[in-house]
N, C-alpha and C positions, 0 to 999 in steps of 0.2 A: 504494500500500500504506500503510495507516495504521500509527501507532506500535504500537498494540495488536496488530495482526496480525503486524507484523515481529518483535516481541520475543516473541511467544508461539509462533512456529513453531519447534519443537525437532526436532533430528535424532535418529534412533534411535541406540541404543548402537553403539559402534565400538571396535575394539581400539586400544591405543596404538601409534603409529608406532614409538616407541622401545622397544627390548627392555630398556633399562636400568631398574634399580630406582632409587628416590630415593636410597638410600644410595650407590649407584654413581655417580649424578650428582653428589652432594655431594662424594664423594671426588675425582672428576674435576675439579670446580670448585676444590677446595682446591689441587690441583696447578697449575691455571691461574692462580689468584690475582687475577684481574681480570675485570671486565665493562666493555665499551666501549659506551656508548649514543650516540645522536645525535638531535638535534632534540627534546629534552625540556626546554623551559623550565620552571622551577620553578613559575611561576604559571599553567601550562597544565594544567587538569583535575586539579589536586592533586598534580602530579608531585614537587614539592619534598618533601612529606611521604612520598609513596610511595617515593622513592629513599632517604630517611632510614630508613624502616622496613625496607627491604631491607638496608641496611648493618647495621642492628641485628640482623637475623635471621641474616645471613651475614657476621660481622665479619672473616672471613679473606679477603674479597674487597675489592679497591679498585675503586671505580666511577669510570671515566674518561669524562667527559662531553664529547662533541664538539658544536660548533656548535649551541647551543640554538635558534637562530632559523632553522635550515634548513627549507626546504619539502620536500614529499614527493619531488619530482623531484631535489632536491639529495641526499637520502638515497640514492636509487638510484645516482646518479652517484658517491657516496662508495664504494659497494660495487664498482662497475665499476672505479674508479680504484685500488682497493686489493686487487684479486684476488690479487696475488702478494706482498702486504705483510702480514706478521703482527705489525707494530708497532702503536703506539697510535693511528694514524690510520685503522685499519680497524674499522668498526663491527661489533659482534656482533649487535645487535638493531635492528629498525626499527619505527617507529610512523608509518604512512602512510595516506593516504586510501584508501577502499575501491577506487576505480577504479585505483589504482596496484598493487593486489595481483596481478591477472592478468598485468599487464605484467612485474612482477618475477618471477613464476613462469615465464612463457614465455621470459624471457631467461636463466633458470637462475641468478638472483641470490639466491634464497632456498631453504631446505631445510625439509622437513616435520618437524613435531613436534606431537603432540596432547597437550595438557595433561590433567591427571587429571580435570578437570571438563568435558571436551569435550562430553559429552551435554547440558550446560546452556547451551551457546552456540547461539543460533538458527542454523539452517543457511542462512538468508538472508544471514548476514554472515560465513560462513566457507567456506573451500575444503574440499571433501569429502576431499581427500587430506592435509589438515593443513598446507598451505604458508602460509596466513595465516588469521587469525580476529579478528573484531571484539571490541574490549574496551569501547568506550564510544561514545556519540553525543551530539550536541547539536543545537540548531536555530539557524538564522541569525537574528541580531538586530542592532539598532542601539544604540550607546551614544553619549550626547550630553553634552557639557560644558555644564551649566546656567548657569554663570557667563557664558558667551558666547552661548548660544542660548536664547532665551526659550521657544520652543515646540518640543519635541522631535518629530522626524518619527515617524510611526507606520506608514506604508506606503511602499513603494518610490517611488511617483509623487510623494510629498511632497518627495523629495530634489531634484527638478527646480525647486522654487520659488526665485524670485530671492532670498528671504530667506537661502538657504543658499549664497550665492556664496563660493567659495574655502574650503569647510568640510568636504567629504565625502571620505572616504578608505576604501580597503580595508586589511585587516590582512595583506596579503601581495601578492606579485607574481602577477598572474593568468596569467603564463606558466609559473609553477613551483609556486605555492602551492595546495594542495588547498582550503584555506579560501577563498581568493580566487576560484578557479575555480568553486567551488560558490556563491559569492556572486553571480557572473554568472548561474549557472543559476537561482537564486532570483529574480533580477530578471526574467529571461525568463519564468519561470512566472507571475510576478505580472501579466504582460501577456497571459496566456492561452495561452502556448506550451506544448507538450508537452515533458516532460523528454527531453533528447537533443540532436540536432543543432538542432532547432527552438528549444529554450530557449537554446542557446549563441548562435545567430544573433540571437534577440530580445534576449538580455541584452547582447550586444555593441552592438546598436543603441541600447539604453538608455544604456549607458556612453558611447557617442559623443555622445548628446544631453547627458549630464551634463557631459562634458568641453567640448563646444562652448559650453555655457551658462556655463562658467567656474566651475562648482560643484565639479568633481572636483579633488582634490589628489593629485598623483602621488608620494605619500610612503607608505611602509609604516607604517600606523598602529599605535601602541602606547600603553600607559597614559601614558608620558611625553609623547608628542606630543599626546595628548588634553589633558593638564593644561597644557602649554605654550601651547596654542591653535593649534598647527600643523595639527592634524587634529581640530577640535572635534566632528565627527560621524564615527563609524567603523562599518563593516560588519564584524561578526565573530561567531564562535560565542558563544552565550549564556553558556557557562561562562567564556570568556575575558573577556567583558564584565562579568560578575558578580565575577570575581576582580579585575579592574581597579577596579571600584567599591569593593571591600573594601580594596584596597591604597591607594587615594587617600583613603579615610576622610573624605569630605566636603570635601576640598581638592584640586580643586573638587568641588562636588556634581554628581553625574551621574544620568542617567535611562537605564534599559535598557528597550527596547521590542522586541516580536516582531511583525513584520508579519503580518496575517491573510491577506493575499494572497501567494501564493508561499511559504507556510510550509514550510521545507525542513529535513529532518533529515539529518545527515551522520555516517556511521560511520567511525571510524578502526580500522584493523586492525594486528595485531602480526605480526612475522615474524622469523625468525632468518636471518642472512646465510648463504648457501651457502659463504662463505669465512671464516666467523667464527673468529677466532683462539682464542676461548674458548667453544666450543660448549656445554660443560656449565654454565658460568656463565650462558649465554644461556637454557638450559632452566630453571635455577633462577629467573631473572627472569620467565619466562613463568608458571611455577607461582605465583610471588608475586603478580603483577598480576591473576591470575584467581582467587586465593584470596579468602576472605571479607575478610581484612584489606586486600588490594590493591583489591578492588572497592569497599569502603567508603572507601578513599582517594580513588577517583574521585568517589564521591558527595559526599564532603566538598568536592571541587573543583567542585561543581555539575554534574557529568556524570551522565547516565543510563547505566547499564552493561549489558553483555551478559547478566549474571545477575540484573538488577534485580528483575524480577517474581518470580522464584523465591525470591530472598533476602528480599523483602518478605513473601511468603507464609509463609516459614519463620521470620520474626521475627529475621532476621540483620542488618538495617540499623537502627541506633539511631534512636529517634524524633526526637532533636534534629537528626540529619542529614536526615531526611525533612521535618521542619518548615522547614528552611532552604532547601529547593528552591523554585524558582518555582512559581506556580500551574499546575495540570495542563492547563488548557484548551488552550493553544497546542500542546501536545504531542499531544493526542488527534487533531488533524487534520493533523499534520505528514506530509509526503510523503517516503517513503524511495525515492529513485531506485534502480533496479536497476544492476548493474554495467555492463550494455550501455548503459543510458541515460547513466550517468556517463562512460563511455568516449567516446560520441558527443559529449556536451556538451564534454568536455575537449578533444577534437580540434578542435572548432569554436572554442573560446575560445583555446586556445594558438596554433592556426594563424592565427586572424583578429584577435587583439588589436592587433598593431602596425599592420596595414593598415586596420583599421576604426576603432579608438579613437585610436591613435597617441600614447598617453601612456606614457612610460617610467617605470614605477613602481619606485622603489628607496629 
């Protein structure tokens, strides 16, 4: 499925799951007084500014931020571990990879809520019953420290070159991080494998070769490790790479490239915990991030959003934000794996990483 098809497929009108009015939700949130988030680093997809704008809009809420560096699997575990806990360690809202949505629903970890702009979210990235819904997506990219690497890699196979010994890292643990799991999928697709079990197995074989060659660094890559030289080349979402570029501000200079083979788009979905201590605050958060203001916050963070095409057509995205986005060409051919394909790939990667690759990423 191409980006244009995935983002243009809209679901027909549907009634709100919640019978509450916005005034009732706001009053309920005032009584709760807090929103607890998890896994929202401020440099990920513009979340720093999005959280700040939420606080400004609802000053009666304290935002309690848990474990910004958690992976999608960690978020679900946090819900499981805090089912009977109404304290500050229990997350209200989740931001997880698309393939984790059905798992969370089937386990009863999330509850349904349809935001007021539900009709503008493509049905390919949302649960019909309102349990989870896509907010944004990016494509898999490479970011390279140009002080340490003369020629930046442009394709997956480049990473196997002897020139890149001890330099290549993932931006997450492939046994828990959606970003890293889909990085393996992208590598497998670059070798011609179909998305799913086949891509997972082919991607694992690629990373085994990368590890055996001495090129793979078993460290979770971040802007700091890139700058320090621990992980001079990292595989990560384009928006994270571009945010790191901006944060480093030329020290060191970096280059961001999107491979033309295995070009992969990844959607992240939002959900409210079934055990949310602050369910009304959680609904306000969902309304905020899917509002024009929230969606533009994602665009400012270099993400393409669920409502992107419609907002562009309606002139709701400022031109300066559009101008700052990367060129459109890589996105036109990006592949959006289905939930079933992602589930199959995830099972192969999570189940086979230790036995096939044997690198303990941490």
